[in-house]
C-alpha positions in Angstrom: 171.1 207.1 -47.2 173.8 204.5 -47.6 176.2 206.1 -50.0 179.7 205.2 -50.8 182.4 207.1 -49.0 183.9 209.6 -51.5 186.8 211.9 -51.0 185.3 215.2 -52.1 182.0 216.7 -53.5 181.5 220.1 -55.0 178.8 222.4 -53.8 176.6 221.7 -56.8 176.9 217.9 -56.4 176.2 218.2 -52.7 173.0 220.3 -53.5 171.9 217.7 -56.0 172.5 214.9 -53.5 170.4 216.6 -50.9 167.6 217.2 -53.4 167.7 213.5 -54.4 167.5 212.4 -50.8 164.5 214.7 -50.2 162.8 213.3 -53.3 163.4 209.7 -52.1 162.0 210.5 -48.7 158.9 212.1 -50.3 158.5 209.1 -52.6 159.1 211.1 -55.8 162.3 209.2 -56.7 162.9 205.4 -56.4 164.8 204.2 -53.4 168.5 203.5 -53.5 169.5 199.8 -54.1 172.4 198.1 -52.5 174.8 195.6 -54.1 172.5 192.7 -53.3 169.6 194.4 -55.1 167.6 195.3 -51.9 166.1 198.7 -51.5 167.5 200.9 -48.8 165.1 202.9 -46.6 165.7 206.6 -47.3 164.7 207.6 -43.8 167.7 205.9 -42.2 170.1 208.6 -40.8 173.4 209.2 -42.5 175.5 208.3 -39.5 173.9 204.8 -39.7 173.9 204.3 -43.4 177.5 205.6 -44.0 180.1 202.9 -44.0 183.4 203.5 -42.1 186.3 204.6 -44.2 188.4 201.6 -43.3 186.0 199.2 -45.1 186.6 200.8 -48.5 183.0 200.5 -49.5 182.5 201.7 -53.1 178.8 200.8 -53.4 175.9 201.7 -51.1 175.3 199.0 -48.6 174.1 198.2 -45.1 176.4 195.2 -44.5 178.4 197.1 -42.0 175.3 197.3 -39.7 174.7 193.5 -39.9 176.5 190.9 -37.8 179.4 190.0 -40.1 181.3 187.9 -37.6 179.8 184.4 -37.3 179.4 182.9 -33.9 181.8 180.0 -33.1 180.3 176.6 -32.6 179.9 176.8 -28.8 179.3 173.5 -27.1 178.3 172.4 -23.6 180.1 169.0 -23.8 183.2 168.2 -21.7 186.2 166.0 -21.9 185.7 162.3 -21.9 187.7 161.5 -18.8 189.9 158.4 -18.9 189.0 157.6 -22.5 191.7 155.8 -24.5 192.1 155.6 -28.3 194.9 153.3 -29.4 197.4 151.1 -27.6 200.6 150.3 -29.4 202.6 147.0 -28.9 206.0 148.6 -29.2 207.6 152.0 -28.5 207.1 154.7 -31.2 209.4 157.5 -31.9 208.3 160.8 -30.2 206.2 158.9 -27.5 206.5 159.3 -23.8 209.8 157.6 -22.6 208.1 156.6 -19.3 204.8 155.0 -20.4 205.0 154.9 -24.2 201.9 157.0 -25.0 202.0 159.4 -28.0 199.8 162.1 -26.5 202.2 163.5 -23.9 205.9 163.7 -23.1 207.8 162.2 -20.2 207.7 165.5 -18.3 203.9 165.7 -18.4 203.4 161.9 -17.7 201.0 161.2 -14.9 201.9 157.5 -14.5 204.3 156.2 -11.8 207.9 156.7 -12.9 209.2 153.3 -14.0 212.7 152.1 -13.1 213.3 151.4 -16.7 211.1 153.3 -19.2 209.0 151.9 -21.9 211.4 153.2 -24.4 214.0 150.6 -23.4 211.7 147.7 -22.4 209.0 147.9 -25.1 206.6 146.4 -22.5 203.4 147.6 -21.0 202.9 150.4 -23.5 200.2 152.8 -22.2 197.3 153.6 -24.6 197.0 157.0 -26.1 194.6 159.4 -24.3 191.7 160.9 -26.2 192.6 164.5 -27.0 189.6 166.9 -27.4 189.4 170.7 -27.9 186.2 172.7 -27.1 185.3 176.3 -27.9 183.4 177.4 -24.8 181.4 180.6 -24.5 181.8 183.2 -21.7 179.7 181.2 -19.2 181.1 177.9 -20.1 184.7 179.0 -19.4 183.7 180.2 -15.9 181.4 177.3 -14.9 183.1 175.6 -12.0 180.7 172.6 -12.3 181.2 172.1 -16.0 182.0 168.4 -16.6 180.9 167.3 -13.2 179.2 163.9 -13.2 176.3 163.9 -10.6 176.3 160.1 -10.5 179.7 160.2 -8.7 178.1 161.9 -5.7 177.1 158.5 -4.3 180.8 158.0 -3.4 180.6 161.1 -1.1 177.4 159.6 0.5 179.1 156.3 1.0 182.1 158.0 2.6 180.0 159.8 5.1 177.9 156.8 5.9 181.0 154.8 6.5 182.3 157.5 8.9 178.9 157.5 10.7 178.9 153.7 11.1 182.5 153.7 12.4 181.6 156.4 14.9 178.6 154.4 16.2 180.6 151.3 16.3 183.3 153.1 18.3 180.8 154.5 20.8 179.2 151.1 21.2 182.5 149.5 22.0 183.3 152.3 24.5 179.9 151.7 26.2 180.5 148.0 26.4 183.9 148.5 27.8 182.7 150.9 30.5 179.9 148.4 31.4 182.4 145.6 31.8 184.6 147.9 34.0 181.6 148.8 36.1 180.6 145.2 36.6 184.1 144.2 37.6 184.7 147.2 39.8 183.2 147.0 43.3 185.1 149.8 45.0 182.2 151.9 46.2 179.8 154.6 45.3 182.5 157.0 44.2 183.5 154.7 41.4 179.9 154.2 40.5 179.2 157.9 40.3 182.3 158.4 38.2 181.2 155.7 35.8 177.8 157.2 35.5 179.2 160.6 34.5 181.4 158.9 31.9 178.4 157.0 30.6 176.5 160.3 30.2 179.4 161.7 28.2 179.2 158.8 25.8 175.5 159.0 25.2 174.8 160.6 21.9 171.4 162.0 21.1 170.8 161.3 17.4 167.9 163.7 17.2 169.8 166.6 18.6 170.1 169.5 16.2 173.5 171.3 15.8 173.5 174.2 18.2 175.3 176.4 15.6 172.2 176.1 13.3 169.9 177.0 16.1 171.8 180.1 17.3 169.9 182.5 15.1 166.5 181.1 15.9 165.7 183.6 18.6 167.7 186.4 17.1 166.0 189.7 16.9 167.0 191.9 14.0 166.1 195.5 13.2 165.9 196.4 9.5 166.0 200.1 9.1 166.3 200.7 5.3 163.5 199.0 3.5 162.1 199.3 0.0 159.2 201.5 1.0 161.4 203.6 3.3 161.3 203.8 7.1 161.9 201.2 9.8 160.1 197.9 10.0 160.7 197.4 13.7 161.9 194.2 15.2 161.5 191.0 13.3 162.0 187.6 14.9 163.4 184.9 12.7 161.2 181.8 13.2 162.3 179.6 10.3 164.5 176.6 11.2 167.6 176.7 9.0 167.4 172.9 8.4 164.2 173.4 6.3 164.9 173.8 2.6 163.8 177.1 1.3 160.8 176.9 -1.1 162.8 178.5 -4.0 165.4 175.7 -3.7 163.0 172.8 -4.0 163.1 172.9 -7.8 165.9 174.8 -9.6 164.3 174.5 -13.0 163.8 177.9 -14.6 160.4 176.9 -16.0 159.1 175.6 -12.6 156.8 177.5 -10.2 157.5 181.3 -10.0 158.9 182.7 -6.8 158.2 186.3 -5.9 161.1 187.5 -3.7 159.3 190.7 -2.7 156.4 188.9 -1.1 158.2 185.6 -0.5 155.3 183.8 -2.2 155.3 180.8 -4.5 151.7 180.2 -5.5 152.1 177.0 -7.6 153.5 173.6 -6.6 157.3 173.5 -7.2 157.2 169.7 -7.5 153.9 168.7 -9.1 155.0 165.3 -10.2 156.4 164.2 -6.9 154.6 161.9 -4.4 152.2 163.9 -2.3 153.0 161.8 0.8 156.7 162.8 0.6 156.1 166.6 0.1 155.8 169.1 2.9 155.1 172.1 0.7 152.4 172.2 -2.0 152.4 175.9 -2.8 150.6 178.9 -1.3 147.4 178.3 -3.3 147.1 174.9 -1.6 147.0 176.5 1.8 144.7 179.2 0.6 142.1 176.7 -0.7 142.1 174.2 2.2 141.7 174.1 6.0 140.8 177.1 8.0 141.8 179.5 5.3 138.9 178.3 3.1 136.5 178.5 6.1 137.6 182.0 6.8 137.2 182.9 3.1 133.6 181.6 3.1 132.9 183.5 6.3 134.0 186.7 4.7 131.9 186.1 1.6 128.9 185.4 3.8 129.4 188.6 5.8 129.7 190.7 2.6 126.5 189.2 1.1 124.6 189.6 4.3 125.7 193.3 4.6 124.6 193.9 1.0 121.2 192.5 1.7 120.7 194.9 4.6 121.8 192.9 7.6 123.8 194.7 10.3 126.9 192.5 10.1 130.6 193.3 9.8 133.5 190.9 9.9 136.1 193.3 11.3 133.9 195.2 13.7 132.1 192.2 15.3 133.9 189.0 14.3 132.2 186.9 17.0 128.7 188.0 15.9 129.6 187.3 12.3 130.8 183.8 13.1 127.7 183.0 15.2 125.4 184.3 12.4 127.3 182.2 9.9 126.9 179.1 12.0 123.1 179.7 12.4 122.9 180.3 8.6 124.6 176.9 7.9 122.3 175.1 10.3 119.2 176.7 8.7 120.5 176.0 5.2 121.1 172.3 6.0 117.7 172.0 7.6 115.9 173.6 4.6 117.9 171.3 2.3 116.9 168.2 4.2 113.3 169.3 4.3 113.3 169.9 0.5 114.8 166.5 0.0 112.3 164.8 2.2 109.4 166.6 0.5 110.6 165.5 -2.9 111.1 161.9 -1.8 107.8 161.8 -0.1 106.0 163.0 -3.2 107.9 161.1 -5.9 109.6 158.3 -4.0 113.2 157.1 -3.9 114.1 154.9 -6.9 117.4 153.9 -5.3 115.7 152.0 -2.5 113.3 150.1 -4.7 113.8 146.6 -6.2 115.4 146.0 -9.5 113.4 147.2 -12.5 112.0 144.3 -14.6 113.7 143.5 -17.9 110.4 144.2 -19.7 110.5 147.8 -18.6 114.2 148.1 -19.2 114.0 146.8 -22.8 110.6 148.6 -23.4 109.0 145.5 -25.0 107.4 142.2 -24.1 105.7 139.2 -25.8 102.4 139.9 -24.0 99.6 140.6 -26.4 97.2 143.4 -25.4 94.0 144.4 -27.4 92.6 147.9 -27.1 89.3 149.4 -28.4 88.8 152.7 -30.2 88.7 154.6 -27.0 92.0 153.2 -25.8 90.5 150.9 -23.2 92.0 147.4 -22.7 89.8 144.6 -24.0 92.0 141.5 -23.7 95.5 140.6 -22.7 96.0 142.3 -19.3 94.3 141.6 -16.0 93.3 144.5 -13.7 96.0 144.9 -11.1 94.9 146.4 -7.7 97.2 149.1 -6.5 99.3 148.1 -3.5 100.6 150.2 -0.7 104.4 150.8 -0.4 104.2 149.7 3.2 104.2 146.1 4.4 100.7 144.8 5.1 99.5 142.3 7.8 102.9 142.0 9.4 102.7 141.5 13.2 105.8 142.3 15.2 106.7 141.8 18.9 104.0 139.2 19.5 101.2 141.6 18.6 98.0 140.2 17.1 96.9 143.4 15.5 98.7 146.0 13.3 99.9 149.4 14.4 97.2 152.0 14.1 94.3 149.6 14.9 93.5 151.5 18.1 93.0 155.2 18.8 92.7 157.1 22.1 93.5 160.6 23.2 94.9 161.6 19.8 97.4 158.7 19.8 97.6 155.6 17.7 98.3 152.2 19.2 97.7 148.5 19.1 94.2 147.1 19.7 95.4 143.9 21.2 97.1 145.5 24.2 96.1 149.2 23.9 99.7 150.4 24.0 100.7 153.6 22.2 104.4 152.9 22.0 105.4 151.6 18.5 108.2 149.2 19.4 106.6 147.9 22.6 106.1 144.2 23.3 102.5 142.9 23.4 101.2 142.2 27.0 97.7 141.2 26.0 94.6 141.6 28.3 96.8 141.4 31.4 98.6 144.6 30.3 95.2 146.3 29.8 94.1 145.4 33.3 97.4 146.6 34.8 97.1 149.9 33.0 93.6 150.4 34.3 94.6 149.6 37.9 97.5 152.1 37.7 95.2 154.8 36.3 92.7 154.2 39.2 95.4 154.4 41.8 96.8 157.6 40.4 93.3 159.2 40.4 92.8 158.1 44.1 96.2 159.6 45.1 95.3 162.9 43.4 92.0 163.1 45.2 93.5 162.3 48.6 96.1 165.0 48.1 93.5 167.6 47.2 91.4 166.7 50.3 94.4 167.0 52.6 95.5 170.4 51.5 94.4 173.3 53.7 94.1 177.0 53.0 97.4 178.8 53.4 97.9 180.8 56.6 98.3 184.5 56.4 101.7 185.8 57.0 101.7 188.5 59.6 104.1 191.4 59.1 106.7 191.5 61.7 107.4 194.8 63.3 111.1 195.6 63.7 112.3 197.3 66.9 115.4 199.4 67.4 118.4 198.3 65.3 116.3 196.0 63.1 115.4 193.4 65.7 111.9 191.9 66.1 109.5 194.1 68.1 108.7 192.4 71.4 105.1 192.2 72.4 105.5 194.1 75.7 107.1 197.2 73.9 105.2 200.4 74.8 106.0 203.8 73.1 105.5 207.2 74.7 103.1 209.2 72.5 104.5 212.6 73.3 108.1 211.4 72.8 107.1 209.8 69.5 105.4 213.1 68.3 108.6 215.1 69.2 110.7 212.5 67.4 108.6 212.8 64.3 109.1 216.6 64.4 112.9 216.2 64.7 112.9 213.8 61.8 111.0 216.3 59.6 113.5 219.0 60.6 116.4 216.7 59.7 114.9 215.9 56.3 114.5 219.6 55.6 118.1 220.3 56.5 119.3 217.5 54.2 117.3 219.1 51.3 118.6 222.7 51.9 122.4 222.9 52.6 122.1 226.6 53.6 120.1 225.7 56.8 122.8 223.3 58.1 124.4 224.6 61.3 128.2 224.8 61.9 128.2 223.1 65.3 126.9 219.6 64.6 126.7 217.2 67.5 126.3 213.5 67.2 125.1 211.1 69.8 124.9 207.3 69.8 121.9 207.1 72.2 118.8 206.3 70.1 115.5 206.0 71.9 112.8 203.6 70.7 110.6 206.6 69.8 113.3 208.1 67.6 113.8 204.7 65.8 110.1 204.4 65.3 110.0 207.9 63.9 112.8 207.1 61.5 111.1 203.9 60.4 107.8 205.7 59.8 109.5 208.6 57.8 112.0 206.6 55.7 111.3 206.1 52.0 110.1 202.6 51.1 111.6 202.0 47.6 109.4 199.0 47.0 106.3 201.0 47.7 104.5 201.9 44.4 103.1 205.1 46.0 106.4 206.4 47.3 106.4 209.2 44.7 103.1 210.6 46.0 104.2 210.9 49.7 
């Protein structure tokens, strides 16, 4: 409760004051009123409602909680540089003894010191400067660019352009001078080589980027302490320092928002600028154009296909997903074109037809038509025969009959020349005779070829002798030796199947008899034989 600060209260008065405050909080007693007639909220704590002792407040009030000191009239304007107010014709008392202005003294005069001051000559009295005083806020006092005129920056540009022109002019003069010396000097190859080296030193590549700006291009940094904690590994800086950062394209506070954590600026920072002069249109422009949009559509197609039961996953099999998406687009375009052709074939295409008559456009005409009770036309309109949408009786390419007047072997053609090619040129009866002669010749050649063909000869199976060569006709095998060789081959097969029967002392020999080779050939497994599993 906002009460006046009193020196002392008795115990009884203090008890009554507490009971009154409780009644006001419960709504049983009316709220306390300040000196302006406004009610004071009884729930305000005492340390807030009590006024300090040095204010000498006799009545309850909350003025000490309000802003009692008014803000000064802060301004953002600046001094009017070089402005003049009044120019006197003769020297005035208290003016500057050097120039005669009333706004400063001779000690603070910025003009050139005169040999005889204006106080004694009464000539060339300088005008008074415009004296202004501003009350600046905290930021205004510390703004180093306050009062700067941006229009004066063209002087800096002109200064650097003049320096660049002077440099180019100097280099050109040096090159011309060296060329003259080279033409006049005929001392030999040494002088020529020296002149070439000096010419190379004078050449300046205008497109060369300052190496100091490119030093950190391939720099590898290791950031250890990140926001999420842990190490981010090596990061290669790939941005050229000559490119303006996206957050510096527009310094307006209300322009596109830049998120420093993700380094993203979704909107266009310069929406009103010429699109041909801009190299950055915002992150949303890149997300909704080019390959990013195609990749987005591919993902959507893979999700929809997976929901419909098709075994398709963009991350697991990206090549398969892309191939299926291409096939889907081809089938979709084909179906769309078929639907369009079907509709146009059924209803026609009004865009390709001639202009609609004015009678149909206006919906009325001066022609009188009489109808009977059944709605049939009695008088006023002649019966119009329906016409085809195709041109009739039009003979092209010297034909004397229309296309489709002749039919043979499930093909349409022209009756005049019996050709089945639509855009062919008519050959008349001579073409018919030539076609018949060619058909007869083809039939005769086929019959001659069939008569000359003989039955194919049977291919005899060649027997292979030792080491895979052809078996000579005079080869004779010893029956006893062949029988013993077959037994040895069977024993060798059994040893291969059972490792326990293999002997320790194994002897190998390179002498193979024809009987042993024949036994091996007879006993070996023929993998191409369909009955090999039953042997």
